[in-house]
N, CA, C and O atoms as a Tinker XYZ file with bonds, in Angstrom:
   384  protein
     1  N     -5.967000   -8.980000   24.281000    73     2
     2  CA    -5.657000   -9.358000   22.824000    64     1     3
     3  C     -5.979000   -8.186000   21.700000    63     2     4     5
     4  O     -6.915000   -7.390000   21.776000    81     3
     5  N     -5.208000   -8.240000   20.866000    73     3     6
     6  CA    -5.738000   -6.763000   19.991000    64     5     7
     7  C     -6.820000   -7.718000   19.111000    63     6     8     9
     8  O     -6.905000   -8.946000   19.116000    81     7
     9  N     -7.621000   -6.728000   18.350000    73     7    10
    10  CA    -8.478000   -6.987000   17.600000    64     9    11
    11  C     -7.906000   -6.860000   16.024000    63    10    12    13
    12  O     -7.237000   -5.965000   15.509000    81    11
    13  N     -8.444000   -8.135000   15.455000    73    11    14
    14  CA    -7.709000   -8.178000   13.791000    64    13    15
    15  C     -8.552000   -9.258000   13.309000    63    14    16    17
    16  O     -9.217000  -10.038000   13.991000    81    15
    17  N     -8.419000   -9.193000   11.825000    73    15    18
    18  CA    -9.241000   -9.886000   10.950000    64    17    19
    19  C     -8.391000  -10.427000    9.734000    63    18    20    21
    20  O     -7.561000   -9.683000    9.213000    81    19
    21  N     -8.564000  -11.568000    9.330000    73    19    22
    22  CA    -7.902000  -12.076000    8.499000    64    21    23
    23  C     -8.405000  -11.190000    6.602000    63    22    24    25
    24  O     -7.683000  -11.254000    5.607000    81    23
    25  N     -9.400000  -10.675000    6.658000    73    23    26
    26  CA    -9.689000  -10.038000    5.721000    64    25    27
    27  C     -9.423000   -8.302000    5.767000    63    26    28    29
    28  O     -9.791000   -7.695000    6.773000    81    27
    29  N     -8.869000   -7.671000    4.801000    73    27    30
    30  CA    -8.951000   -6.032000    4.769000    64    29    31
    31  C    -10.224000   -5.390000    4.547000    63    30    32    33
    32  O    -11.228000   -5.922000    4.074000    81    31
    33  N    -10.074000   -4.081000    4.969000    73    31    34
    34  CA   -11.411000   -3.302000    4.802000    64    33    35
    35  C    -11.513000   -3.325000    2.980000    63    34    36    37
    36  O    -12.640000   -3.244000    2.491000    81    35
    37  N    -10.673000   -3.402000    2.337000    73    35    38
    38  CA   -10.946000   -3.670000    1.004000    64    37    39
    39  C    -11.754000   -4.719000    0.204000    63    38    40    41
    40  O    -12.525000   -4.654000   -0.754000    81    39
    41  N    -11.174000   -5.904000    1.130000    73    39    42
    42  CA   -12.112000   -7.082000    0.808000    64    41    43
    43  C    -13.541000   -6.521000    1.444000    63    42    44    45
    44  O    -14.480000   -6.430000    0.654000    81    43
    45  N    -13.724000   -6.198000    2.620000    73    43    46
    46  CA   -14.854000   -6.020000    3.148000    64    45    47
    47  C    -16.021000   -5.165000    2.151000    63    46    48    49
    48  O    -17.164000   -5.519000    1.864000    81    47
    49  N    -15.267000   -3.902000    1.743000    73    47    50
    50  CA   -16.149000   -3.261000    0.911000    64    49    51
    51  C    -16.524000   -3.967000   -0.238000    63    50    52    53
    52  O    -17.668000   -3.790000   -0.657000    81    51
    53  N    -15.800000   -4.705000   -0.804000    73    51    54
    54  CA   -15.921000   -5.505000   -1.938000    64    53    55
    55  C    -17.043000   -6.608000   -1.997000    63    54    56    57
    56  O    -17.715000   -6.957000   -2.968000    81    55
    57  N    -17.070000   -7.140000   -0.483000    73    55    58
    58  CA   -17.929000   -8.252000   -0.398000    64    57    59
    59  C    -19.312000   -7.481000   -0.132000    63    58    60    61
    60  O    -20.298000   -8.184000   -0.352000    81    59
    61  N    -19.563000   -6.239000    0.276000    73    59    62
    62  CA   -20.612000   -5.653000    0.494000    64    61    63
    63  C    -21.202000   -5.425000   -0.834000    63    62    64    65
    64  O    -22.280000   -5.850000   -1.247000    81    63
    65  N    -20.221000   -4.590000   -1.526000    73    63    66
    66  CA   -20.691000   -4.421000   -2.823000    64    65    67
    67  C    -21.208000   -5.640000   -3.771000    63    66    68    69
    68  O    -22.218000   -5.609000   -4.475000    81    67
    69  N    -20.216000   -6.808000   -3.621000    73    67    70
    70  CA   -21.024000   -8.168000   -4.160000    64    69    71
    71  C    -22.377000   -8.795000   -3.783000    63    70    72    73
    72  O    -23.220000   -9.348000   -4.490000    81    71
    73  N    -22.344000   -8.580000   -2.641000    73    71    74
    74  CA   -23.820000   -8.552000   -1.903000    64    73    75
    75  C    -24.932000   -7.661000   -2.263000    63    74    76    77
    76  O    -26.040000   -8.196000   -2.229000    81    75
    77  N    -24.886000   -6.415000   -2.602000    73    75    78
    78  CA   -25.826000   -5.184000   -3.280000    64    77    79
    79  C    -24.768000   -4.650000   -4.041000    63    78    80    81
    80  O    -23.642000   -4.271000   -3.720000    81    79
    81  N    -25.353000   -4.697000   -5.098000    73    79    82
    82  CA   -24.276000   -3.965000   -6.283000    64    81    83
    83  C    -25.018000   -2.063000   -6.270000    63    82    84    85
    84  O    -24.565000   -1.124000   -6.924000    81    83
    85  N    -25.889000   -2.039000   -5.575000    73    83    86
    86  CA   -26.597000   -0.992000   -5.315000    64    85    87
    87  C    -26.469000   -0.132000   -4.001000    63    86    88    89
    88  O    -27.309000    0.663000   -3.580000    81    87
    89  N    -25.168000   -0.468000   -3.396000    73    87    90
    90  CA   -25.559000   -0.030000   -1.982000    64    89    91
    91  C    -24.914000    1.205000   -1.863000    63    90    92    93
    92  O    -24.087000    1.646000   -2.660000    81    91
    93  N    -25.388000    1.852000   -0.658000    73    91    94
    94  CA   -24.761000    3.193000   -0.611000    64    93    95
    95  C    -23.468000    3.159000    0.276000    63    94    96    97
    96  O    -23.185000    2.221000    1.021000    81    95
    97  N    -22.588000    4.487000    0.081000    73    95    98
    98  CA   -21.513000    4.177000    0.650000    64    97    99
    99  C    -21.753000    4.402000    2.628000    63    98   100   101
   100  O    -20.975000    4.023000    3.503000    81    99
   101  N    -22.879000    5.018000    2.773000    73    99   102
   102  CA   -23.092000    5.204000    4.078000    64   101   103
   103  C    -23.341000    3.579000    4.508000    63   102   104   105
   104  O    -22.738000    3.153000    5.493000    81   103
   105  N    -24.022000    2.906000    3.933000    73   103   106
   106  CA   -24.300000    1.477000    4.444000    64   105   107
   107  C    -23.103000    0.448000    4.417000    63   106   108   109
   108  O    -23.086000   -0.596000    5.070000    81   107
   109  N    -22.040000    0.915000    3.514000    73   107   110
   110  CA   -20.967000   -0.052000    3.336000    64   109   111
   111  C    -20.168000    0.480000    4.531000    63   110   112   113
   112  O    -19.562000   -0.352000    5.208000    81   111
   113  N    -20.093000    1.942000    4.906000    73   111   114
   114  CA   -19.651000    2.185000    5.868000    64   113   115
   115  C    -20.026000    1.424000    7.370000    63   114   116   117
   116  O    -19.128000    0.885000    8.016000    81   115
   117  N    -21.148000    1.436000    7.751000    73   115   118
   118  CA   -21.704000    0.830000    8.702000    64   117   119
   119  C    -21.528000   -0.396000    8.753000    63   118   120   121
   120  O    -21.275000   -0.833000    9.875000    81   119
   121  N    -21.590000   -1.370000    7.630000    73   119   122
   122  CA   -21.265000   -2.692000    7.815000    64   121   123
   123  C    -19.865000   -2.782000    8.020000    63   122   124   125
   124  O    -19.588000   -3.488000    8.990000    81   123
   125  N    -18.925000   -2.314000    7.445000    73   123   126
   126  CA   -17.483000   -2.596000    7.787000    64   125   127
   127  C    -16.958000   -2.245000    8.720000    63   126   128   129
   128  O    -15.888000   -2.729000    9.089000    81   127
   129  N    -17.718000   -1.104000    9.476000    73   127   130
   130  CA   -17.138000   -0.242000   10.518000    64   129   131
   131  C    -15.775000    0.673000   10.479000    63   130   132   133
   132  O    -14.840000    0.651000   11.279000    81   131
   133  N    -15.940000    1.459000    9.344000    73   131   134
   134  CA   -15.173000    2.549000    8.788000    64   133   135
   135  C    -16.058000    3.888000    8.769000    63   134   136   137
   136  O    -17.254000    3.810000    9.047000    81   135
   137  N    -15.396000    5.261000    8.399000    73   135   138
   138  CA   -16.186000    6.152000    8.090000    64   137   139
   139  C    -16.549000    6.117000    6.447000    63   138   140   141
   140  O    -16.002000    5.523000    5.518000    81   139
   141  N    -17.719000    7.021000    6.499000    73   139   142
   142  CA   -18.131000    7.111000    4.823000    64   141   143
   143  C    -16.898000    7.770000    4.107000    63   142   144   145
   144  O    -16.937000    7.703000    2.879000    81   143
   145  N    -16.245000    8.146000    4.442000    73   143   146
   146  CA   -14.767000    8.984000    3.560000    64   145   147
   147  C    -14.053000    7.716000    3.433000    63   146   148   149
   148  O    -13.485000    7.572000    2.350000    81   147
   149  N    -13.945000    6.793000    4.246000    73   147   150
   150  CA   -12.878000    5.661000    4.142000    64   149   151
   151  C    -13.286000    5.187000    3.222000    63   150   152   153
   152  O    -12.533000    5.120000    2.250000    81   151
   153  N    -14.659000    4.647000    3.119000    73   151   154
   154  CA   -15.543000    3.812000    2.183000    64   153   155
   155  C    -15.359000    4.340000    0.850000    63   154   156   157
   156  O    -15.083000    3.548000   -0.051000    81   155
   157  N    -15.490000    5.730000    0.576000    73   155   158
   158  CA   -15.349000    6.367000   -0.661000    64   157   159
   159  C    -13.938000    5.848000   -1.068000    63   158   160   161
   160  O    -13.756000    5.090000   -2.021000    81   159
   161  N    -13.020000    6.297000   -0.309000    73   159   162
   162  CA   -11.509000    6.161000   -0.592000    64   161   163
   163  C    -11.301000    4.612000   -1.312000    63   162   164   165
   164  O    -10.701000    4.308000   -2.343000    81   163
   165  N    -11.893000    3.943000   -0.534000    73   163   166
   166  CA   -11.605000    2.197000   -0.816000    64   165   167
   167  C    -12.319000    1.888000   -2.412000    63   166   168   169
   168  O    -11.873000    1.257000   -3.370000    81   167
   169  N    -13.670000    2.661000   -2.212000    73   167   170
   170  CA   -14.340000    2.251000   -3.681000    64   169   171
   171  C    -13.641000    3.322000   -4.772000    63   170   172   173
   172  O    -13.974000    3.373000   -5.956000    81   171
   173  N    -12.805000    4.008000   -4.273000    73   171   174
   174  CA   -12.110000    4.919000   -5.526000    64   173   175
   175  C    -11.030000    3.637000   -5.963000    63   174   176   177
   176  O    -10.999000    3.162000   -7.099000    81   175
   177  N    -10.199000    3.203000   -4.880000    73   175   178
   178  CA    -9.316000    2.664000   -5.262000    64   177   179
   179  C     -9.789000    1.180000   -5.949000    63   178   180   181
   180  O     -9.152000    0.757000   -6.914000    81   179
   181  N    -10.745000    0.541000   -5.494000    73   179   182
   182  CA   -11.057000   -0.725000   -6.627000    64   181   183
   183  C    -11.582000   -0.442000   -7.394000    63   182   184   185
   184  O    -11.666000   -1.385000   -8.180000    81   183
   185  N    -12.345000    0.851000   -7.916000    73   183   186
   186  CA   -12.288000    1.588000   -9.237000    64   185   187
   187  C    -11.194000    1.733000   -9.951000    63   186   188   189
   188  O    -11.154000    1.196000  -11.058000    81   187
   189  N    -10.239000    2.378000   -9.539000    73   187   190
   190  CA    -8.956000    2.619000  -10.226000    64   189   191
   191  C     -8.194000    1.354000  -10.593000    63   190   192   193
   192  O     -7.620000    1.224000  -11.674000    81   191
   193  N     -8.218000    0.439000   -9.651000    73   191   194
   194  CA    -7.832000   -0.644000   -9.886000    64   193   195
   195  C     -8.218000   -1.688000  -10.876000    63   194   196   197
   196  O     -7.625000   -2.723000  -11.180000    81   195
   197  N     -9.572000   -1.090000  -11.405000    73   195   198
   198  CA   -10.225000   -2.290000  -12.372000    64   197   199
   199  C    -11.218000   -3.346000  -11.770000    63   198   200   201
   200  O    -11.921000   -4.094000  -12.450000    81   199
   201  N    -11.169000   -3.293000  -10.103000    73   199   202
   202  CA   -11.811000   -4.385000   -9.859000    64   201   203
   203  C    -13.218000   -4.287000   -9.753000    63   202   204   205
   204  O    -13.895000   -5.301000   -9.582000    81   203
   205  N    -13.873000   -2.821000   -9.863000    73   203   206
   206  CA   -15.195000   -2.381000   -9.749000    64   205   207
   207  C    -15.434000   -1.448000  -10.863000    63   206   208   209
   208  O    -14.656000   -0.498000  -10.945000    81   207
   209  N    -16.364000   -1.552000  -11.723000    73   207   210
   210  CA   -16.815000   -0.817000  -12.707000    64   209   211
   211  C    -18.030000    0.328000  -11.912000    63   210   212   213
   212  O    -18.636000   -0.149000  -10.952000    81   211
   213  N    -18.231000    1.222000  -12.160000    73   211   214
   214  CA   -19.230000    2.080000  -11.435000    64   213   215
   215  C    -19.987000    2.814000  -12.451000    63   214   216   217
   216  O    -19.423000    3.435000  -13.352000    81   215
   217  N    -21.531000    2.736000  -12.287000    73   215   218
   218  CA   -22.340000    3.226000  -13.384000    64   217   219
   219  C    -23.449000    3.803000  -12.674000    63   218   220   221
   220  O    -24.180000    3.219000  -11.874000    81   219
   221  N    -23.515000    5.143000  -13.082000    73   219   222
   222  CA   -24.819000    5.805000  -12.629000    64   221   223
   223  C    -25.632000    5.441000  -13.080000    63   222   224   225
   224  O    -25.697000    5.070000  -14.252000    81   223
   225  N    -26.796000    5.443000  -11.996000    73   223   226
   226  CA   -28.124000    5.060000  -12.354000    64   225   227
   227  C    -29.293000    6.142000  -11.590000    63   226   228   229
   228  O    -29.894000    6.002000  -10.525000    81   227
   229  N    -29.334000    7.176000  -12.524000    73   227   230
   230  CA   -30.587000    8.021000  -11.921000    64   229   231
   231  C    -28.973000    8.848000  -10.763000    63   230   232   233
   232  O    -27.859000    9.089000  -11.227000    81   231
   233  N    -29.391000    9.077000   -9.359000    73   231   234
   234  CA   -28.399000    9.668000   -8.320000    64   233   235
   235  C    -27.666000    8.825000   -7.758000    63   234   236   237
   236  O    -26.753000    9.151000   -6.998000    81   235
   237  N    -28.024000    7.374000   -8.113000    73   235   238
   238  CA   -27.262000    6.314000   -7.333000    64   237   239
   239  C    -26.156000    5.753000   -8.325000    63   238   240   241
   240  O    -26.213000    5.977000   -9.535000    81   239
   241  N    -25.057000    4.943000   -7.681000    73   239   242
   242  CA   -24.327000    4.084000   -8.111000    64   241   243
   243  C    -24.732000    2.663000   -8.231000    63   242   244   245
   244  O    -25.453000    2.105000   -7.403000    81   243
   245  N    -24.293000    2.155000   -9.182000    73   243   246
   246  CA   -24.647000    0.551000   -9.429000    64   245   247
   247  C    -23.223000    0.060000   -9.926000    63   246   248   249
   248  O    -22.816000    0.310000  -11.060000    81   247
   249  N    -22.593000   -0.567000   -9.108000    73   247   250
   250  CA   -21.235000   -1.384000   -9.282000    64   249   251
   251  C    -21.686000   -2.958000  -10.036000    63   250   252   253
   252  O    -22.688000   -3.672000  -10.072000    81   251
   253  N    -20.247000   -2.981000  -10.602000    73   251   254
   254  CA   -20.180000   -4.368000  -11.398000    64   253   255
   255  C    -18.907000   -4.642000  -11.011000    63   254   256   257
   256  O    -18.040000   -3.832000  -11.340000    81   255
   257  N    -18.515000   -5.881000  -10.206000    73   255   258
   258  CA   -17.160000   -6.344000  -10.158000    64   257   259
   259  C    -16.460000   -7.450000  -11.188000    63   258   260   261
   260  O    -17.030000   -8.451000  -11.623000    81   259
   261  N    -15.305000   -7.105000  -11.434000    73   259   262
   262  CA   -14.360000   -7.794000  -12.379000    64   261   263
   263  C    -13.976000   -9.010000  -11.974000    63   262   264   265
   264  O    -12.757000   -8.948000  -12.132000    81   263
   265  N    -14.289000  -10.398000  -11.429000    73   263   266
   266  CA   -14.020000  -11.207000  -10.741000    64   265   267
   267  C    -13.057000  -11.856000  -11.236000    63   266   268   269
   268  O    -12.626000  -12.791000  -10.562000    81   267
   269  N    -12.459000  -11.578000  -12.491000    73   267   270
   270  CA   -11.445000  -12.266000  -13.260000    64   269   271
   271  C     -9.750000  -11.630000  -13.118000    63   270   272   273
   272  O     -8.794000  -11.957000  -13.820000    81   271
   273  N     -9.766000  -10.722000  -12.079000    73   271   274
   274  CA    -8.697000  -10.035000  -12.047000    64   273   275
   275  C     -7.956000  -10.641000  -10.888000    63   274   276   277
   276  O     -8.581000  -11.160000   -9.964000    81   275
   277  N     -6.929000  -10.603000  -10.904000    73   275   278
   278  CA    -5.987000  -11.476000  -10.059000    64   277   279
   279  C     -5.829000  -10.381000   -8.462000    63   278   280   281
   280  O     -6.181000   -9.201000   -8.475000    81   279
   281  N     -5.282000  -11.027000   -7.283000    73   279   282
   282  CA    -5.027000  -10.224000   -5.996000    64   281   283
   283  C     -3.895000   -9.615000   -6.539000    63   282   284   285
   284  O     -3.087000   -9.996000   -7.386000    81   283
   285  N     -4.000000   -8.553000   -5.856000    73   283   286
   286  CA    -2.729000   -7.771000   -5.790000    64   285   287
   287  C     -1.448000   -8.027000   -5.460000    63   286   288   289
   288  O     -0.517000   -7.781000   -6.226000    81   287
   289  N     -1.300000   -8.557000   -4.255000    73   287   290
   290  CA    -0.046000   -8.860000   -3.691000    64   289   291
   291  C      0.421000  -10.036000   -4.288000    63   290   292   293
   292  O     -0.346000  -10.942000   -4.615000    81   291
   293  N      2.058000  -10.091000   -4.508000    73   291   294
   294  CA     2.758000  -11.176000   -5.137000    64   293   295
   295  C      2.223000  -12.490000   -4.618000    63   294   296   297
   296  O      1.906000  -13.374000   -5.414000    81   295
   297  N      2.103000  -12.662000   -3.214000    73   295   298
   298  CA     1.984000  -13.862000   -2.751000    64   297   299
   299  C      0.683000  -14.492000   -3.349000    63   298   300   301
   300  O      0.641000  -15.698000   -3.594000    81   299
   301  N     -0.224000  -13.783000   -3.547000    73   299   302
   302  CA    -1.673000  -14.703000   -4.050000    64   301   303
   303  C     -1.884000  -13.991000   -5.513000    63   302   304   305
   304  O     -3.056000  -13.923000   -5.883000    81   303
   305  N     -1.148000  -13.594000   -6.156000    73   303   306
   306  CA    -1.250000  -13.165000   -7.410000    64   305   307
   307  C     -1.447000  -13.733000   -8.532000    63   306   308   309
   308  O     -1.698000  -13.251000   -9.636000    81   307
   309  N     -1.279000  -15.112000   -8.080000    73   307   310
   310  CA    -1.239000  -16.346000   -9.078000    64   309   311
   311  C     -2.813000  -16.714000   -9.292000    63   310   312   313
   312  O     -3.164000  -17.330000  -10.298000    81   311
   313  N     -3.798000  -16.280000   -8.234000    73   311   314
   314  CA    -5.088000  -16.384000   -8.471000    64   313   315
   315  C     -6.057000  -15.276000   -8.474000    63   314   316   317
   316  O     -5.893000  -14.214000   -7.873000    81   315
   317  N     -7.014000  -15.574000   -9.146000    73   315   318
   318  CA    -8.239000  -14.366000   -9.157000    64   317   319
   319  C     -8.932000  -14.011000   -7.869000    63   318   320   321
   320  O     -8.776000  -14.591000   -6.795000    81   319
   321  N     -9.505000  -13.264000   -8.046000    73   319   322
   322  CA   -10.556000  -12.768000   -6.608000    64   321   323
   323  C    -11.881000  -13.596000   -6.887000    63   322   324   325
   324  O    -12.690000  -13.655000   -5.961000    81   323
   325  N    -12.124000  -14.128000   -7.870000    73   323   326
   326  CA   -13.517000  -14.925000   -7.991000    64   325   327
   327  C    -13.960000  -16.062000   -7.024000    63   326   328   329
   328  O    -15.084000  -16.239000   -6.553000    81   327
   329  N    -12.743000  -16.848000   -6.817000    73   327   330
   330  CA   -13.155000  -17.544000   -5.466000    64   329   331
   331  C    -13.347000  -17.350000   -4.291000    63   330   332   333
   332  O    -13.951000  -18.092000   -3.516000    81   331
   333  N    -12.655000  -15.948000   -3.980000    73   331   334
   334  CA   -13.167000  -15.311000   -2.526000    64   333   335
   335  C    -14.450000  -14.974000   -2.883000    63   334   336   337
   336  O    -15.261000  -15.594000   -2.196000    81   335
   337  N    -14.962000  -14.227000   -3.697000    73   335   338
   338  CA   -16.127000  -13.769000   -3.808000    64   337   339
   339  C    -17.367000  -15.116000   -3.833000    63   338   340   341
   340  O    -18.488000  -15.149000   -3.326000    81   339
   341  N    -16.728000  -15.997000   -4.523000    73   339   342
   342  CA   -17.853000  -17.098000   -4.389000    64   341   343
   343  C    -18.028000  -17.834000   -3.007000    63   342   344   345
   344  O    -18.995000  -18.543000   -2.728000    81   343
   345  N    -16.894000  -17.552000   -2.131000    73   343   346
   346  CA   -16.764000  -18.225000   -0.879000    64   345   347
   347  C    -17.847000  -17.568000    0.125000    63   346   348   349
   348  O    -18.662000  -18.179000    0.817000    81   347
   349  N    -17.649000  -16.150000    0.032000    73   347   350
   350  CA   -18.328000  -15.086000    1.211000    64   349   351
   351  C    -19.442000  -14.498000    0.425000    63   350   352   353
   352  O    -20.436000  -14.052000    0.997000    81   351
   353  N    -19.293000  -14.479000   -1.060000    73   351   354
   354  CA   -20.676000  -13.457000   -1.513000    64   353   355
   355  C    -21.019000  -14.183000   -3.251000    63   354   356   357
   356  O    -20.781000  -13.581000   -4.298000    81   355
   357  N    -21.582000  -15.502000   -3.155000    73   355   358
   358  CA   -21.557000  -16.000000   -4.404000    64   357   359
   359  C    -22.335000  -15.149000   -5.348000    63   358   360   361
   360  O    -23.448000  -14.701000   -5.072000    81   359
   361  N    -21.629000  -14.917000   -6.620000    73   359   362
   362  CA   -21.732000  -14.238000   -7.989000    64   361   363
   363  C    -23.431000  -14.986000   -8.543000    63   362   364   365
   364  O    -23.996000  -16.063000   -8.353000    81   363
   365  N    -23.714000  -13.877000   -9.192000    73   363   366
   366  CA   -25.015000  -14.299000   -9.926000    64   365   367
   367  C    -24.475000  -15.618000  -11.183000    63   366   368   369
   368  O    -23.349000  -15.795000  -11.648000    81   367
   369  N    -25.494000  -16.219000  -11.400000    73   367   370
   370  CA   -25.191000  -17.349000  -12.488000    64   369   371
   371  C    -24.203000  -16.853000  -13.990000    63   370   372   373
   372  O    -23.461000  -17.578000  -14.652000    81   371
   373  N    -24.450000  -15.713000  -14.153000    73   371   374
   374  CA   -24.093000  -15.131000  -15.380000    64   373   375
   375  C    -22.382000  -14.753000  -15.211000    63   374   376   377
   376  O    -21.654000  -14.416000  -16.144000    81   375
   377  N    -21.998000  -14.895000  -13.877000    73   375   378
   378  CA   -20.543000  -14.699000  -13.693000    64   377   379
   379  C    -19.993000  -13.376000  -13.719000    63   378   380   381
   380  O    -18.788000  -13.127000  -13.731000    81   379
   381  N    -21.116000  -12.364000  -13.727000    73   379   382
   382  CA   -20.648000  -10.850000  -13.439000    64   381   383
   383  C    -21.198000  -10.155000  -11.856000    63   382   384
   384  O    -20.890000   -9.004000  -11.547000    81   383
C-alpha cells in the first residue's frame, strides 16, 4: 500500500504555523517530514498567496494567518480556510 494523506504539505505547514506563529523552519520541516528548503518554499508560496503575513521580530519571523481567504482549488474555492484551521488548529478568540 502506498503512503498518502488527505492533506497537502502546504496544509501541514499552515497548521504548524497556526499552532505556533513563531515556529522555525527547521521545526516545520521536522514535523511535516520535508526538507527545510521545501518548508521555506511552501512558506514563501503561502506568503505570496496572501495566506500568511510574515513579520520580522528580532532575528525570527512571526507569522499571521489570513483565515478568511478561500481555498485555491476550484472544487473548494467557495469556502474559506477558516473551518480547516478551526478543525485542526483552533484560532485565538480574536479570529486572527
